[in-house]
Each structure stands twice: as structure tokens, then as C-alpha cells.
N, C-alpha and C positions, 0 to 999 in steps of 0.2 A: 504494500500500500504506500502511496506517495506521501511524503511529509507535507503537512499543511501549515502555512505560516500563521502565526498567532496574530489576531486582529491588531493588537496594540503595537506590534512590531512593524506594521506596514506604514510606508511613508508617502505613497501616492505621488510619484514623479510624473505621471502622465497628465497632460493638460489638453483635454480635447478641444478642437477648434469649435467655435461658436456654432457653426453649421451642423454639428453633431447633436445639438440639443434635442431636436425632435426624436432622434433615434434613442437617445438615453432616456427620455421621458417614456417612450414606448416600452423600453425594457422595464422601467418602474411600473408601468401599467400592467405588465404581465405577471408581476409577483403574486398578487392575490390568487390568481388561477393556479400558480405553482404551489402555493401554500395549501390551497384547497385540495389539490390533487394528492399531495403528500399526506395530508391529514386523513383523507378518505382511504388511501391505499395502505397505510400502516396501522396494524392492529393496535387496539387500545393498550394492551399489556406492554407492547413494544414502545408505544408513545410515552407511557408513564414510567418506564424503567429508568432507574437512576443508578449511576455508578459512583459511589462515594459522594463527594460534594459537587460533582459536575451536574449541569442541567440535563434534564430529560429532553427528549424530542419535543414534547409538548411545551416545555419551558422555553426552548429555543424559538418555537413558533410564537409563543406569547411575548417573548422579548421583542420580536418584530413589531407587534402591536404597541408595546410600551414606548418605543422610540418615535412613533409617528408624530407625537406632539413636539418632540425636539426638532424634527425635520421641518415641521410647519413653523415653529418659532424662529428657527434660523433663517428660513426663507423670508419671513416677515421682517426680520432684522436686516437682512441684506437689502431688501427692497426699500426699506425706510432709511437706508444710508448709515446704518450703525457701523462703527469702526471695528467692532469685534462681535463675533457670534457667541451665543450662550454656550457655556461649557456643558458637556454631558456629565451625568452622575456616574463616575467611574466605578462606583460600588454596585451599580445596577440594582439599587434598592427597589425600584418599581417592580422589577421582575420577581424578586423574592417576596415582596409584600403582596403581590397579587395572587400568589398561590395558584398558578396556572394549572398545576396537576389536579386541582380540585374543581376546576371549571369544565364545562362541556366544551369539547373541541369545536363544535358548531358555533358556539358563542365567540370563541377566539377568532375563528376564521371570518365570521360575519363582522366583528368589530374591526379587524384588520382591513377588510374590503371597504368598509364605510370610511375609515380614517384615511386610507390611501386615496380613495376617490376624492375626498375633500382637498387633499394636498395637490392631487393632479389637476383639479379644477383651477387652483391658484397658479400652477405652473403653466397651464394652457393660456392664461391671460398675460403671461410675461411678454414684454416687448424685447426686441433685439438688444436694446440698451440694458434691460434688466438681466439678461442672460450673462452679461460680462461684468456686472456690478460686483464689487469685492468687499469682503470683510475678513478680518483675521480669524483663522480657525484656532481656538484656544489650545488644543492639545498639540497640533502639528506646528503651531507658531509660524504660520505662513498665510499670505492672502489666499482666499478661496473665492472663486466666482460662483454664481448660481449654478452654472453648468457643472463646475467642479463638485459642488455640494450634491447635485443629482447623481453624478458619477460615483461619488463616495457612498451614497445611500444604496445605489444599485450593487456596488461591490459588497457592502455590508449585508444586503439581502442575500446575495449569492454565497457569501461566507457562511451564514447561518444555515442556508439550505444545503450547502455541501456537508456541513456537520450533521444535519438531519439524515442525509443519505448515508454517511459513514456509520452513524449510530444504528440506523435501521439494518444495514448490511451486517454489522458486527453482532447484532442481536440474532440474526438468522443463522449464524454459524454455530 
């Protein structure tokens, strides 16, 4: 099995051209369907299985929901001309506090779809000037454009979905 980079070790050197914004937004638009497909395909016992202190599959899917408000807030800050975007809660307290393993998977999937749809509506209204507007990303300590934020989120989505795939396959063995 290939080694997977830890999220906090990634530095994001790729800066997509502004013209890639529609394709990146389309990638974000597809995530709810991918979450739904994984949630439906993976048996409940597998989704809820925990290994030590690591998150279960269902907690990884819930984590995606938990961060939607951060993406929306950072987008609003960028569009309002803020110098720096809000920092993420690096303890991921929201994910632990929400007890996703005790929730219905259908509720998690539906909540994610609604939250992502709201954010996508805001992104659809962005102008060409908005796409390249910048603010400092607090952890990376570098300017990030709206298009970069969207790419960052798409990569974050894929990171957690790749973990879900790995955990599912590991459980099958």
C-alpha cells in the first residue's frame, strides 16, 4: 500500500490559473455524491469501526460536514477584503463533540449536501476579480486566493475520502 502524506505536512505549491476555477468548483460539486456513494456502499459495522484513537469512517465523513462553515467563513472573509482568513481549530473539536458515530449516516450525508450546496451557490456568484482576491492563510502563512482556497478544500475532501477507502479496504481483509 502506498504511503499517504499527512494533511498537516502538505504545503500546496500548486497555484492554479484563474481559468481553472470552474473546473475546481465542479470537483467540489461532486463531493457530496462521492460521500453518499461511500456511505451507502460501506456496511455500518465497517463505518463505525475504530482503531485506537483514530477516527472511524463515519467520523471522517462527519468531519467533512464540520468544516463546511470554515470554508464559507473564509470565502466571506476573502470577498470582504480581510487581510487574513480565520484559523481552523487544529484540535478538530467539532468532530469529536458531534459524536458522528452516534448519528444516522443519512443525516450526515444530507447535512453535508445542504452545506456544500450553500457554499457552491456563493462560489457561483464570484466574479473574475473575486477568484484572485487574496488573504493570508493562517497555518500555511502565505497568501491564498479564492481559487486556491477551493483547490485546498477539494484536496482536503479527497484526502479524507482516500482515508475512507483505505479504512474500508483494511476492514475487508
